[in-house]
N, CA, C and O atoms as a GROMACS GRO file, in nm:
protein
  604
    1UNK      N    1  11.745   0.034  -9.720
    1UNK     CA    2  11.714   0.136  -9.818
    1UNK      C    3  11.741   0.085  -9.958
    1UNK      O    4  11.719   0.159 -10.054
    2UNK      N    5  11.784  -0.033  -9.972
    2UNK     CA    6  11.815  -0.083 -10.106
    2UNK      C    7  11.777  -0.228 -10.117
    2UNK      O    8  11.737  -0.290 -10.018
    3UNK      N    9  11.789  -0.282 -10.232
    3UNK     CA   10  11.747  -0.420 -10.254
    3UNK      C   11  11.866  -0.512 -10.265
    3UNK      O   12  11.967  -0.479 -10.326
    4UNK      N   13  11.852  -0.625 -10.207
    4UNK     CA   14  11.953  -0.730 -10.221
    4UNK      C   15  11.878  -0.851 -10.268
    4UNK      O   16  11.811  -0.918 -10.190
    5UNK      N   17  11.889  -0.881 -10.394
    5UNK     CA   18  11.823  -0.999 -10.444
    5UNK      C   19  11.920  -1.111 -10.414
    5UNK      O   20  12.025  -1.122 -10.477
    6UNK      N   21  11.885  -1.191 -10.318
    6UNK     CA   22  11.973  -1.296 -10.270
    6UNK      C   23  11.941  -1.427 -10.338
    6UNK      O   24  11.824  -1.461 -10.361
    7UNK      N   25  12.042  -1.499 -10.367
    7UNK     CA   26  12.024  -1.639 -10.403
    7UNK      C   27  12.086  -1.713 -10.288
    7UNK      O   28  12.208  -1.723 -10.278
    8UNK      N   29  12.003  -1.765 -10.202
    8UNK     CA   30  12.057  -1.839 -10.090
    8UNK      C   31  12.007  -1.980 -10.102
    8UNK      O   32  11.891  -2.008 -10.075
    9UNK      N   33  12.094  -2.067 -10.142
    9UNK     CA   34  12.059  -2.207 -10.162
    9UNK      C   35  12.064  -2.284 -10.032
    9UNK      O   36  12.041  -2.405 -10.031
   10UNK      N   37  12.093  -2.218  -9.925
   10UNK     CA   38  12.128  -2.290  -9.806
   10UNK      C   39  12.277  -2.316  -9.812
   10UNK      O   40  12.343  -2.330  -9.709
   11UNK      N   41  12.329  -2.324  -9.931
   11UNK     CA   42  12.470  -2.349  -9.956
   11UNK      C   43  12.540  -2.222 -10.004
   11UNK      O   44  12.658  -2.201  -9.977
   12UNK      N   45  12.466  -2.140 -10.074
   12UNK     CA   46  12.528  -2.036 -10.155
   12UNK      C   47  12.453  -1.905 -10.139
   12UNK      O   48  12.331  -1.904 -10.124
   13UNK      N   49  12.525  -1.794 -10.143
   13UNK     CA   50  12.463  -1.664 -10.129
   13UNK      C   51  12.520  -1.575 -10.238
   13UNK      O   52  12.635  -1.533 -10.230
   14UNK      N   53  12.440  -1.545 -10.338
   14UNK     CA   54  12.483  -1.458 -10.447
   14UNK      C   55  12.408  -1.327 -10.433
   14UNK      O   56  12.285  -1.325 -10.439
   15UNK      N   57  12.480  -1.220 -10.414
   15UNK     CA   58  12.415  -1.089 -10.406
   15UNK      C   59  12.406  -1.033 -10.546
   15UNK      O   60  12.507  -0.990 -10.603
   16UNK      N   61  12.286  -1.032 -10.604
   16UNK     CA   62  12.270  -0.982 -10.738
   16UNK      C   63  12.235  -0.834 -10.738
   16UNK      O   64  12.253  -0.765 -10.838
   17UNK      N   65  12.187  -0.787 -10.628
   17UNK     CA   66  12.162  -0.645 -10.616
   17UNK      C   67  12.247  -0.597 -10.501
   17UNK      O   68  12.368  -0.618 -10.505
   18UNK      N   69  12.196  -0.536 -10.406
   18UNK     CA   70  12.271  -0.494 -10.290
   18UNK      C   71  12.173  -0.453 -10.184
   18UNK      O   72  12.053  -0.446 -10.208
   19UNK      N   73  12.225  -0.427 -10.068
   19UNK     CA   74  12.134  -0.390  -9.960
   19UNK      C   75  12.194  -0.277  -9.878
   19UNK      O   76  12.313  -0.277  -9.849
   20UNK      N   77  12.114  -0.186  -9.844
   20UNK     CA   78  12.156  -0.085  -9.748
   20UNK      C   79  12.078  -0.111  -9.620
   20UNK      O   80  12.137  -0.114  -9.512
   21UNK      N   81  11.948  -0.130  -9.630
   21UNK     CA   82  11.865  -0.166  -9.516
   21UNK      C   83  11.743  -0.239  -9.568
   21UNK      O   84  11.688  -0.204  -9.672
   22UNK      N   85  11.702  -0.339  -9.496
   22UNK     CA   86  11.589  -0.418  -9.539
   22UNK      C   87  11.522  -0.476  -9.415
   22UNK      O   88  11.590  -0.514  -9.319
   23UNK      N   89  11.392  -0.482  -9.418
   23UNK     CA   90  11.322  -0.538  -9.303
   23UNK      C   91  11.341  -0.689  -9.298
   23UNK      O   92  11.377  -0.751  -9.398
   24UNK      N   93  11.318  -0.746  -9.183
   24UNK     CA   94  11.329  -0.892  -9.167
   24UNK      C   95  11.229  -0.963  -9.257
   24UNK      O   96  11.261  -1.068  -9.313
   25UNK      N   97  11.110  -0.908  -9.272
   25UNK     CA   98  11.009  -0.969  -9.360
   25UNK      C   99  11.053  -0.966  -9.505
   25UNK      O  100  11.034  -1.064  -9.578
   26UNK      N  101  11.112  -0.855  -9.549
   26UNK     CA  102  11.161  -0.846  -9.686
   26UNK      C  103  11.272  -0.947  -9.710
   26UNK      O  104  11.274  -1.015  -9.812
   27UNK      N  105  11.364  -0.956  -9.616
   27UNK     CA  106  11.474  -1.052  -9.628
   27UNK      C  107  11.420  -1.195  -9.635
   27UNK      O  108  11.465  -1.274  -9.718
   28UNK      N  109  11.324  -1.227  -9.550
   28UNK     CA  110  11.268  -1.362  -9.547
   28UNK      C  111  11.197  -1.395  -9.678
   28UNK      O  112  11.209  -1.506  -9.729
   29UNK      N  113  11.123  -1.299  -9.732
   29UNK     CA  114  11.052  -1.320  -9.857
   29UNK      C  115  11.150  -1.346  -9.972
   29UNK      O  116  11.131  -1.439 -10.050
   30UNK      N  117  11.252  -1.265  -9.981
   30UNK     CA  118  11.352  -1.280 -10.086
   30UNK      C  119  11.430  -1.410 -10.067
   30UNK      O  120  11.454  -1.483 -10.163
   31UNK      N  121  11.469  -1.439  -9.945
   31UNK     CA  122  11.545  -1.560  -9.915
   31UNK      C  123  11.468  -1.684  -9.960
   31UNK      O  124  11.525  -1.771 -10.026
   32UNK      N  125  11.341  -1.693  -9.924
   32UNK     CA  126  11.261  -1.810  -9.959
   32UNK      C  127  11.247  -1.824 -10.110
   32UNK      O  128  11.256  -1.935 -10.164
   33UNK      N  129  11.226  -1.714 -10.178
   33UNK     CA  130  11.210  -1.716 -10.324
   33UNK      C  131  11.337  -1.766 -10.392
   33UNK      O  132  11.330  -1.851 -10.481
   34UNK      N  133  11.450  -1.715 -10.350
   34UNK     CA  134  11.574  -1.752 -10.417
   34UNK      C  135  11.629  -1.886 -10.373
   34UNK      O  136  11.708  -1.948 -10.446
   35UNK      N  137  11.590  -1.931 -10.258
   35UNK     CA  138  11.626  -2.066 -10.216
   35UNK      C  139  11.564  -2.166 -10.313
   35UNK      O  140  11.630  -2.261 -10.356
   36UNK      N  141  11.439  -2.143 -10.347
   36UNK     CA  142  11.367  -2.230 -10.440
   36UNK      C  143  11.430  -2.225 -10.579
   36UNK      O  144  11.455  -2.328 -10.641
   37UNK      N  145  11.456  -2.106 -10.628
   37UNK     CA  146  11.515  -2.091 -10.761
   37UNK      C  147  11.655  -2.152 -10.767
   37UNK      O  148  11.688  -2.222 -10.862
   38UNK      N  149  11.735  -2.125 -10.667
   38UNK     CA  150  11.869  -2.181 -10.663
   38UNK      C  151  11.868  -2.332 -10.664
   38UNK      O  152  11.950  -2.395 -10.731
   39UNK      N  153  11.776  -2.391 -10.589
   39UNK     CA  154  11.765  -2.537 -10.585
   39UNK      C  155  11.728  -2.593 -10.722
   39UNK      O  156  11.778  -2.698 -10.762
   40UNK      N  157  11.640  -2.524 -10.794
   40UNK     CA  158  11.604  -2.566 -10.929
   40UNK      C  159  11.723  -2.556 -11.024
   40UNK      O  160  11.750  -2.648 -11.101
   41UNK      N  161  11.794  -2.446 -11.017
   41UNK     CA  162  11.906  -2.423 -11.110
   41UNK      C  163  12.024  -2.515 -11.082
   41UNK      O  164  12.094  -2.555 -11.175
   42UNK      N  165  12.047  -2.547 -10.957
   42UNK     CA  166  12.162  -2.633 -10.927
   42UNK      C  167  12.136  -2.776 -10.976
   42UNK      O  168  12.231  -2.850 -11.000
   43UNK      N  169  12.008  -2.814 -10.990
   43UNK     CA  170  11.975  -2.944 -11.048
   43UNK      C  171  12.006  -2.946 -11.197
   43UNK      O  172  12.055  -3.046 -11.250
   44UNK      N  173  11.979  -2.836 -11.264
   44UNK     CA  174  12.001  -2.825 -11.408
   44UNK      C  175  12.147  -2.798 -11.442
   44UNK      O  176  12.196  -2.844 -11.545
   45UNK      N  177  12.215  -2.726 -11.356
   45UNK     CA  178  12.354  -2.683 -11.382
   45UNK      C  179  12.433  -2.699 -11.253
   45UNK      O  180  12.455  -2.603 -11.180
   46UNK      N  181  12.476  -2.821 -11.226
   46UNK     CA  182  12.548  -2.846 -11.102
   46UNK      C  183  12.676  -2.764 -11.098
   46UNK      O  184  12.752  -2.758 -11.194
   47UNK      N  185  12.697  -2.702 -10.984
   47UNK     CA  186  12.820  -2.626 -10.964
   47UNK      C  187  12.903  -2.694 -10.856
   47UNK      O  188  12.851  -2.767 -10.772
   48UNK      N  189  13.031  -2.667 -10.860
   48UNK     CA  190  13.125  -2.732 -10.769
   48UNK      C  191  13.121  -2.668 -10.630
   48UNK      O  192  13.068  -2.558 -10.611
   49UNK      N  193  13.178  -2.739 -10.537
   49UNK     CA  194  13.192  -2.686 -10.401
   49UNK      C  195  13.276  -2.559 -10.405
   49UNK      O  196  13.248  -2.463 -10.333
   50UNK      N  197  13.379  -2.557 -10.491
   50UNK     CA  198  13.462  -2.436 -10.504
   50UNK      C  199  13.380  -2.318 -10.555
   50UNK      O  200  13.398  -2.205 -10.509
   51UNK      N  201  13.291  -2.344 -10.650
   51UNK     CA  202  13.205  -2.236 -10.699
   51UNK      C  203  13.114  -2.184 -10.589
   51UNK      O  204  13.093  -2.064 -10.576
   52UNK      N  205  13.061  -2.275 -10.510
   52UNK     CA  206  12.975  -2.235 -10.399
   52UNK      C  207  13.055  -2.150 -10.301
   52UNK      O  208  13.006  -2.048 -10.252
   53UNK      N  209  13.178  -2.193 -10.272
   53UNK     CA  210  13.263  -2.115 -10.182
   53UNK      C  211  13.292  -1.977 -10.240
   53UNK      O  212  13.286  -1.877 -10.169
   54UNK      N  213  13.323  -1.973 -10.369
   54UNK     CA  214  13.350  -1.844 -10.434
   54UNK      C  215  13.228  -1.753 -10.429
   54UNK      O  216  13.240  -1.634 -10.400
   55UNK      N  217  13.111  -1.808 -10.457
   55UNK     CA  218  12.990  -1.727 -10.454
   55UNK      C  219  12.961  -1.678 -10.313
   55UNK      O  220  12.919  -1.563 -10.294
   56UNK      N  221  12.983  -1.762 -10.216
   56UNK     CA  222  12.964  -1.719 -10.076
   56UNK      C  223  13.060  -1.607 -10.040
   56UNK      O  224  13.027  -1.518  -9.962
   57UNK      N  225  13.181  -1.614 -10.097
   57UNK     CA  226  13.283  -1.513 -10.070
   57UNK      C  227  13.270  -1.393 -10.164
   57UNK      O  228  13.355  -1.304 -10.164
   58UNK      N  229  13.163  -1.391 -10.242
   58UNK     CA  230  13.136  -1.282 -10.337
   58UNK      C  231  13.244  -1.271 -10.444
   58UNK      O  232  13.276  -1.162 -10.491
   59UNK      N  233  13.298  -1.387 -10.481
   59UNK     CA  234  13.400  -1.394 -10.586
   59UNK      C  235  13.338  -1.456 -10.711
   59UNK      O  236  13.237  -1.526 -10.704
   60UNK      N  237  13.401  -1.430 -10.824
   60UNK     CA  238  13.354  -1.484 -10.950
   60UNK      C  239  13.378  -1.634 -10.954
   60UNK      O  240  13.491  -1.679 -10.937
   61UNK      N  241  13.273  -1.714 -10.975
   61UNK     CA  242  13.292  -1.858 -10.984
   61UNK      C  243  13.362  -1.893 -11.116
   61UNK      O  244  13.341  -1.826 -11.217
   62UNK      N  245  13.444  -1.997 -11.115
   62UNK     CA  246  13.522  -2.031 -11.234
   62UNK      C  247  13.490  -2.169 -11.290
   62UNK      O  248  13.546  -2.207 -11.393
   63UNK      N  249  13.403  -2.243 -11.226
   63UNK     CA  250  13.370  -2.377 -11.272
   63UNK      C  251  13.298  -2.377 -11.406
   63UNK      O  252  13.239  -2.278 -11.447
   64UNK      N  253  13.305  -2.490 -11.471
   64UNK     CA  254  13.248  -2.506 -11.604
   64UNK      C  255  13.098  -2.474 -11.609
   64UNK      O  256  13.051  -2.413 -11.706
   65UNK      N  257  13.024  -2.513 -11.508
   65UNK     CA  258  12.879  -2.492 -11.508
   65UNK      C  259  12.834  -2.362 -11.444
   65UNK      O  260  12.716  -2.327 -11.450
   66UNK      N  261  12.925  -2.290 -11.382
   66UNK     CA  262  12.887  -2.168 -11.310
   66UNK      C  263  12.818  -2.064 -11.399
   66UNK      O  264  12.718  -2.007 -11.356
   67UNK      N  265  12.868  -2.037 -11.520
   67UNK     CA  266  12.800  -1.937 -11.602
   67UNK      C  267  12.655  -1.973 -11.633
   67UNK      O  268  12.567  -1.887 -11.627
   68UNK      N  269  12.630  -2.100 -11.665
   68UNK     CA  270  12.492  -2.140 -11.698
   68UNK      C  271  12.405  -2.148 -11.573
   68UNK      O  272  12.284  -2.127 -11.581
   69UNK      N  273  12.464  -2.178 -11.459
   69UNK     CA  274  12.391  -2.173 -11.332
   69UNK      C  275  12.343  -2.030 -11.308
   69UNK      O  276  12.226  -2.008 -11.277
   70UNK      N  277  12.433  -1.933 -11.323
   70UNK     CA  278  12.395  -1.793 -11.303
   70UNK      C  279  12.291  -1.749 -11.405
   70UNK      O  280  12.198  -1.675 -11.372
   71UNK      N  281  12.306  -1.794 -11.530
   71UNK     CA  282  12.207  -1.762 -11.633
   71UNK      C  283  12.070  -1.817 -11.595
   71UNK      O  284  11.969  -1.748 -11.609
   72UNK      N  285  12.067  -1.939 -11.547
   72UNK     CA  286  11.942  -2.001 -11.503
   72UNK      C  287  11.876  -1.916 -11.395
   72UNK      O  288  11.756  -1.889 -11.401
   73UNK      N  289  11.953  -1.876 -11.296
   73UNK     CA  290  11.900  -1.795 -11.186
   73UNK      C  291  11.844  -1.663 -11.241
   73UNK      O  292  11.732  -1.625 -11.209
   74UNK      N  293  11.923  -1.595 -11.323
   74UNK     CA  294  11.879  -1.466 -11.376
   74UNK      C  295  11.753  -1.480 -11.461
   74UNK      O  296  11.665  -1.394 -11.456
   75UNK      N  297  11.745  -1.588 -11.539
   75UNK     CA  298  11.625  -1.609 -11.622
   75UNK      C  299  11.503  -1.640 -11.536
   75UNK      O  300  11.395  -1.588 -11.561
   76UNK      N  301  11.521  -1.724 -11.436
   76UNK     CA  302  11.407  -1.763 -11.352
   76UNK      C  303  11.354  -1.646 -11.268
   76UNK      O  304  11.235  -1.642 -11.236
   77UNK      N  305  11.440  -1.553 -11.233
   77UNK     CA  306  11.391  -1.437 -11.158
   77UNK      C  307  11.344  -1.325 -11.250
   77UNK      O  308  11.290  -1.224 -11.203
   78UNK      N  309  11.364  -1.343 -11.380
   78UNK     CA  310  11.315  -1.245 -11.476
   78UNK      C  311  11.410  -1.131 -11.505
   78UNK      O  312  11.370  -1.032 -11.567
   79UNK      N  313  11.534  -1.141 -11.461
   79UNK     CA  314  11.632  -1.036 -11.486
   79UNK      C  315  11.698  -1.055 -11.623
   79UNK      O  316  11.754  -0.962 -11.680
   80UNK      N  317  11.690  -1.177 -11.675
   80UNK     CA  318  11.744  -1.208 -11.807
   80UNK      C  319  11.631  -1.273 -11.887
   80UNK      O  320  11.558  -1.358 -11.836
   81UNK      N  321  11.618  -1.233 -12.013
   81UNK     CA  322  11.512  -1.292 -12.095
   81UNK      C  323  11.559  -1.422 -12.161
   81UNK      O  324  11.673  -1.464 -12.142
   82UNK      N  325  11.471  -1.483 -12.237
   82UNK     CA  326  11.501  -1.611 -12.301
   82UNK      C  327  11.608  -1.599 -12.409
   82UNK      O  328  11.661  -1.700 -12.455
   83UNK      N  329  11.640  -1.478 -12.449
   83UNK     CA  330  11.744  -1.456 -12.550
   83UNK      C  331  11.877  -1.423 -12.485
   83UNK      O  332  11.973  -1.388 -12.555
   84UNK      N  333  11.885  -1.434 -12.353
   84UNK     CA  334  12.010  -1.410 -12.283
   84UNK      C  335  12.046  -1.264 -12.264
   84UNK      O  336  12.163  -1.230 -12.246
   85UNK      N  337  11.946  -1.178 -12.267
   85UNK     CA  338  11.969  -1.035 -12.250
   85UNK      C  339  11.915  -0.990 -12.115
   85UNK      O  340  11.809  -1.035 -12.072
   86UNK      N  341  11.989  -0.901 -12.049
   86UNK     CA  342  11.944  -0.848 -11.920
   86UNK      C  343  11.820  -0.761 -11.942
   86UNK      O  344  11.811  -0.687 -12.040
   87UNK      N  345  11.727  -0.769 -11.849
   87UNK     CA  346  11.602  -0.695 -11.856
   87UNK      C  347  11.584  -0.609 -11.733
   87UNK      O  348  11.532  -0.654 -11.631
   88UNK      N  349  11.629  -0.485 -11.742
   88UNK     CA  350  11.619  -0.393 -11.629
   88UNK      C  351  11.473  -0.372 -11.588
   88UNK      O  352  11.443  -0.361 -11.469
   89UNK      N  353  11.384  -0.368 -11.684
   89UNK     CA  354  11.243  -0.342 -11.655
   89UNK      C  355  11.184  -0.453 -11.568
   89UNK      O  356  11.110  -0.427 -11.474
   90UNK      N  357  11.216  -0.577 -11.601
   90UNK     CA  358  11.167  -0.691 -11.522
   90UNK      C  359  11.222  -0.686 -11.381
   90UNK      O  360  11.150  -0.714 -11.284
   91UNK      N  361  11.348  -0.652 -11.368
   91UNK     CA  362  11.409  -0.642 -11.236
   91UNK      C  363  11.342  -0.532 -11.154
   91UNK      O  364  11.323  -0.546 -11.034
   92UNK      N  365  11.307  -0.423 -11.219
   92UNK     CA  366  11.239  -0.314 -11.149
   92UNK      C  367  11.100  -0.357 -11.102
   92UNK      O  368  11.056  -0.319 -10.994
   93UNK      N  369  11.031  -0.435 -11.183
   93UNK     CA  370  10.900  -0.486 -11.141
   93UNK      C  371  10.913  -0.574 -11.018
   93UNK      O  372  10.829  -0.568 -10.928
   94UNK      N  373  11.018  -0.654 -11.014
   94UNK     CA  374  11.043  -0.737 -10.896
   94UNK      C  375  11.072  -0.649 -10.774
   94UNK      O  376  11.022  -0.676 -10.665
   95UNK      N  377  11.151  -0.546 -10.794
   95UNK     CA  378  11.186  -0.456 -10.684
   95UNK      C  379  11.061  -0.388 -10.628
   95UNK      O  380  11.049  -0.368 -10.507
   96UNK      N  381  10.967  -0.353 -10.716
   96UNK     CA  382  10.844  -0.286 -10.672
   96UNK      C  383  10.756  -0.377 -10.587
   96UNK      O  384  10.673  -0.328 -10.510
   97UNK      N  385  10.774  -0.507 -10.600
   97UNK     CA  386  10.697  -0.601 -10.517
   97UNK      C  387  10.750  -0.606 -10.375
   97UNK      O  388  10.678  -0.644 -10.282
   98UNK      N  389  10.876  -0.566 -10.358
   98UNK     CA  390  10.939  -0.571 -10.226
   98UNK      C  391  10.946  -0.433 -10.163
   98UNK      O  392  10.926  -0.418 -10.042
   99UNK      N  393  10.974  -0.331 -10.244
   99UNK     CA  394  10.995  -0.196 -10.192
   99UNK      C  395  10.892  -0.100 -10.249
   99UNK      O  396  10.849  -0.113 -10.364
  100UNK      N  397  10.852  -0.004 -10.167
  100UNK     CA  398  10.756   0.096 -10.214
  100UNK      C  399  10.807   0.238 -10.198
  100UNK      O  400  10.735   0.333 -10.227
  101UNK      N  401  10.928   0.253 -10.152
  101UNK     CA  402  10.989   0.385 -10.133
  101UNK      C  403  11.052   0.430 -10.264
  101UNK      O  404  11.134   0.358 -10.323
  102UNK      N  405  11.016   0.549 -10.311
  102UNK     CA  406  11.066   0.600 -10.439
  102UNK      C  407  11.218   0.613 -10.440
  102UNK      O  408  11.282   0.587 -10.541
  103UNK      N  409  11.275   0.654 -10.328
  103UNK     CA  410  11.421   0.669 -10.320
  103UNK      C  411  11.491   0.534 -10.336
  103UNK      O  412  11.592   0.523 -10.406
  104UNK      N  413  11.438   0.432 -10.271
  104UNK     CA  414  11.495   0.298 -10.284
  104UNK      C  415  11.486   0.249 -10.428
  104UNK      O  416  11.582   0.195 -10.482
  105UNK      N  417  11.370   0.269 -10.487
  105UNK     CA  418  11.350   0.223 -10.625
  105UNK      C  419  11.440   0.297 -10.723
  105UNK      O  420  11.487   0.238 -10.820
  106UNK      N  421  11.464   0.424 -10.699
  106UNK     CA  422  11.555   0.501 -10.785
  106UNK      C  423  11.697   0.447 -10.773
  106UNK      O  424  11.769   0.437 -10.873
  107UNK      N  425  11.738   0.412 -10.652
  107UNK     CA  426  11.871   0.354 -10.631
  107UNK      C  427  11.883   0.220 -10.704
  107UNK      O  428  11.985   0.192 -10.766
  108UNK      N  429  11.779   0.139 -10.698
  108UNK     CA  430  11.778   0.011 -10.768
  108UNK      C  431  11.791   0.035 -10.918
  108UNK      O  432  11.869  -0.031 -10.986
  109UNK      N  433  11.713   0.129 -10.968
  109UNK     CA  434  11.716   0.159 -11.111
  109UNK      C  435  11.855   0.205 -11.155
  109UNK      O  436  11.906   0.160 -11.258
  110UNK      N  437  11.916   0.294 -11.079
  110UNK     CA  438  12.050   0.344 -11.112
  110UNK      C  439  12.152   0.231 -11.109
  110UNK      O  440  12.240   0.223 -11.195
  111UNK      N  441  12.141   0.146 -11.010
  111UNK     CA  442  12.233   0.032 -10.998
  111UNK      C  443  12.220  -0.061 -11.118
  111UNK      O  444  12.320  -0.102 -11.177
  112UNK      N  445  12.097  -0.094 -11.153
  112UNK     CA  446  12.075  -0.182 -11.268
  112UNK      C  447  12.125  -0.117 -11.397
  112UNK      O  448  12.183  -0.183 -11.482
  113UNK      N  449  12.101   0.013 -11.409
  113UNK     CA  450  12.146   0.084 -11.528
  113UNK      C  451  12.299   0.081 -11.542
  113UNK      O  452  12.351   0.083 -11.653
  114UNK      N  453  12.368   0.075 -11.430
  114UNK     CA  454  12.514   0.075 -11.434
  114UNK      C  455  12.570  -0.049 -11.505
  114UNK      O  456  12.687  -0.050 -11.544
  115UNK      N  457  12.489  -0.151 -11.521
  115UNK     CA  458  12.534  -0.273 -11.591
  115UNK      C  459  12.457  -0.297 -11.721
  115UNK      O  460  12.469  -0.404 -11.780
  116UNK      N  461  12.381  -0.200 -11.766
  116UNK     CA  462  12.301  -0.220 -11.887
  116UNK      C  463  12.387  -0.238 -12.012
  116UNK      O  464  12.340  -0.293 -12.112
  117UNK      N  465  12.512  -0.192 -12.008
  117UNK     CA  466  12.602  -0.208 -12.122
  117UNK      C  467  12.634  -0.355 -12.151
  117UNK      O  468  12.683  -0.388 -12.259
  118UNK      N  469  12.608  -0.442 -12.056
  118UNK     CA  470  12.637  -0.585 -12.072
  118UNK      C  471  12.565  -0.642 -12.194
  118UNK      O  472  12.616  -0.732 -12.259
  119UNK      N  473  12.447  -0.590 -12.224
  119UNK     CA  474  12.372  -0.640 -12.340
  119UNK      C  475  12.444  -0.614 -12.472
  119UNK      O  476  12.418  -0.682 -12.571
  120UNK      N  477  12.532  -0.517 -12.475
  120UNK     CA  478  12.606  -0.487 -12.596
  120UNK      C  479  12.737  -0.564 -12.610
  120UNK      O  480  12.804  -0.555 -12.712
  121UNK      N  481  12.772  -0.639 -12.508
  121UNK     CA  482  12.897  -0.715 -12.510
  121UNK      C  483  12.884  -0.835 -12.604
  121UNK      O  484  12.777  -0.896 -12.614
  122UNK      N  485  12.993  -0.868 -12.671
  122UNK     CA  486  12.996  -0.983 -12.760
  122UNK      C  487  13.013  -1.111 -12.678
  122UNK      O  488  13.103  -1.121 -12.594
  123UNK      N  489  12.926  -1.208 -12.703
  123UNK     CA  490  12.936  -1.338 -12.636
  123UNK      C  491  12.928  -1.447 -12.742
  123UNK      O  492  12.870  -1.428 -12.849
  124UNK      N  493  12.988  -1.562 -12.711
  124UNK     CA  494  12.991  -1.670 -12.810
  124UNK      C  495  12.882  -1.774 -12.790
  124UNK      O  496  12.868  -1.865 -12.871
  125UNK      N  497  12.804  -1.762 -12.683
  125UNK     CA  498  12.701  -1.864 -12.657
  125UNK      C  499  12.560  -1.818 -12.695
  125UNK      O  500  12.462  -1.882 -12.659
  126UNK      N  501  12.552  -1.709 -12.766
  126UNK     CA  502  12.423  -1.662 -12.817
  126UNK      C  503  12.317  -1.643 -12.710
  126UNK      O  504  12.339  -1.573 -12.612
  127UNK      N  505  12.201  -1.706 -12.732
  127UNK     CA  506  12.087  -1.687 -12.645
  127UNK      C  507  12.092  -1.768 -12.516
  127UNK      O  508  12.004  -1.753 -12.431
  128UNK      N  509  12.192  -1.852 -12.500
  128UNK     CA  510  12.202  -1.929 -12.376
  128UNK      C  511  12.217  -1.835 -12.257
  128UNK      O  512  12.161  -1.860 -12.150
  129UNK      N  513  12.291  -1.727 -12.276
  129UNK     CA  514  12.305  -1.627 -12.171
  129UNK      C  515  12.408  -1.658 -12.065
  129UNK      O  516  12.422  -1.582 -11.969
  130UNK      N  517  12.479  -1.769 -12.079
  130UNK     CA  518  12.575  -1.810 -11.976
  130UNK      C  519  12.690  -1.710 -11.964
  130UNK      O  520  12.724  -1.666 -11.854
  131UNK      N  521  12.749  -1.675 -12.076
  131UNK     CA  522  12.861  -1.580 -12.073
  131UNK      C  523  12.813  -1.442 -12.025
  131UNK      O  524  12.882  -1.376 -11.948
  132UNK      N  525  12.696  -1.402 -12.071
  132UNK     CA  526  12.643  -1.271 -12.031
  132UNK      C  527  12.610  -1.270 -11.881
  132UNK      O  528  12.623  -1.167 -11.816
  133UNK      N  529  12.568  -1.383 -11.828
  133UNK     CA  530  12.537  -1.391 -11.684
  133UNK      C  531  12.663  -1.368 -11.601
  133UNK      O  532  12.658  -1.299 -11.499
  134UNK      N  533  12.775  -1.425 -11.645
  134UNK     CA  534  12.902  -1.403 -11.573
  134UNK      C  535  12.942  -1.256 -11.583
  134UNK      O  536  12.986  -1.196 -11.485
  135UNK      N  537  12.927  -1.198 -11.703
  135UNK     CA  538  12.958  -1.056 -11.720
  135UNK      C  539  12.870  -0.970 -11.628
  135UNK      O  540  12.917  -0.874 -11.568
  136UNK      N  541  12.743  -1.005 -11.619
  136UNK     CA  542  12.650  -0.930 -11.534
  136UNK      C  543  12.689  -0.943 -11.387
  136UNK      O  544  12.688  -0.845 -11.313
  137UNK      N  545  12.721  -1.064 -11.344
  137UNK     CA  546  12.760  -1.086 -11.204
  137UNK      C  547  12.884  -1.003 -11.171
  137UNK      O  548  12.891  -0.940 -11.066
  138UNK      N  549  12.981  -1.005 -11.261
  138UNK     CA  550  13.105  -0.929 -11.240
  138UNK      C  551  13.074  -0.779 -11.234
  138UNK      O  552  13.124  -0.709 -11.146
  139UNK      N  553  12.993  -0.731 -11.326
  139UNK     CA  554  12.958  -0.589 -11.330
  139UNK      C  555  12.886  -0.548 -11.202
  139UNK      O  556  12.918  -0.446 -11.142
  140UNK      N  557  12.789  -0.627 -11.162
  140UNK     CA  558  12.714  -0.593 -11.041
  140UNK      C  559  12.803  -0.593 -10.918
  140UNK      O  560  12.789  -0.508 -10.830
  141UNK      N  561  12.894  -0.688 -10.913
  141UNK     CA  562  12.989  -0.692 -10.800
  141UNK      C  563  13.082  -0.572 -10.803
  141UNK      O  564  13.105  -0.508 -10.701
  142UNK      N  565  13.135  -0.542 -10.922
  142UNK     CA  566  13.228  -0.430 -10.936
  142UNK      C  567  13.162  -0.295 -10.906
  142UNK      O  568  13.226  -0.206 -10.850
  143UNK      N  569  13.036  -0.280 -10.941
  143UNK     CA  570  12.967  -0.152 -10.926
  143UNK      C  571  12.900  -0.133 -10.791
  143UNK      O  572  12.854  -0.023 -10.759
  144UNK      N  573  12.893  -0.237 -10.713
  144UNK     CA  574  12.819  -0.229 -10.586
  144UNK      C  575  12.868  -0.116 -10.497
  144UNK      O  576  12.787  -0.044 -10.438
  145UNK      N  577  12.998  -0.100 -10.487
  145UNK     CA  578  13.051   0.001 -10.395
  145UNK      C  579  13.011   0.143 -10.436
  145UNK      O  580  12.999   0.231 -10.350
  146UNK      N  581  12.989   0.167 -10.564
  146UNK     CA  582  12.946   0.299 -10.610
  146UNK      C  583  12.810   0.337 -10.553
  146UNK      O  584  12.775   0.455 -10.543
  147UNK      N  585  12.733   0.234 -10.516
  147UNK     CA  586  12.599   0.257 -10.465
  147UNK      C  587  12.589   0.228 -10.316
  147UNK      O  588  12.480   0.218 -10.260
  148UNK      N  589  12.705   0.214 -10.253
  148UNK     CA  590  12.708   0.187 -10.110
  148UNK      C  591  12.652   0.051 -10.074
  148UNK      O  592  12.593   0.034  -9.967
  149UNK      N  593  12.670  -0.045 -10.163
  149UNK     CA  594  12.610  -0.176 -10.144
  149UNK      C  595  12.707  -0.274 -10.081
  149UNK      O  596  12.829  -0.265 -10.097
  150UNK      N  597  12.650  -0.366 -10.010
  150UNK     CA  598  12.725  -0.476  -9.950
  150UNK      C  599  12.719  -0.593 -10.047
  150UNK      O  600  12.612  -0.650 -10.070
  151UNK      N  601  12.832  -0.629 -10.102
  151UNK     CA  602  12.834  -0.741 -10.196
  151UNK      C  603  12.914  -0.856 -10.143
  151UNK      O  604  12.926  -0.959 -10.210
   0.00000   0.00000   0.00000
């Protein structure tokens, strides 16, 4: 009944959204898409084995490259724009490609809205979006339980 935008590198699983129920076809489609994106981003922003373990455990990664890795992923999936700002509208367009149930889409919208304040947070890396990506990951993880999500 909900969306789980997965980044599964084969190594790593980052739940950027959440899932209540999803068909096997939906999971496979999302998995393949994010496997490709994750592989691209890990080439540009190598993360440590510890970061991979933390991401698999749904914990905040602490490595030097982790923020920019997350920024890369968010930008490539269209959730973050080139100026390092979260784009709820783009994320909703992605959700509409996977889900067609109005109730599911409303839950996705509410979940994304719960972290929209991240764009107003002060960051020192400007348009890179690395710091904001970490803030977004933390917010999404922290808010998941409010929406009955598995993070």
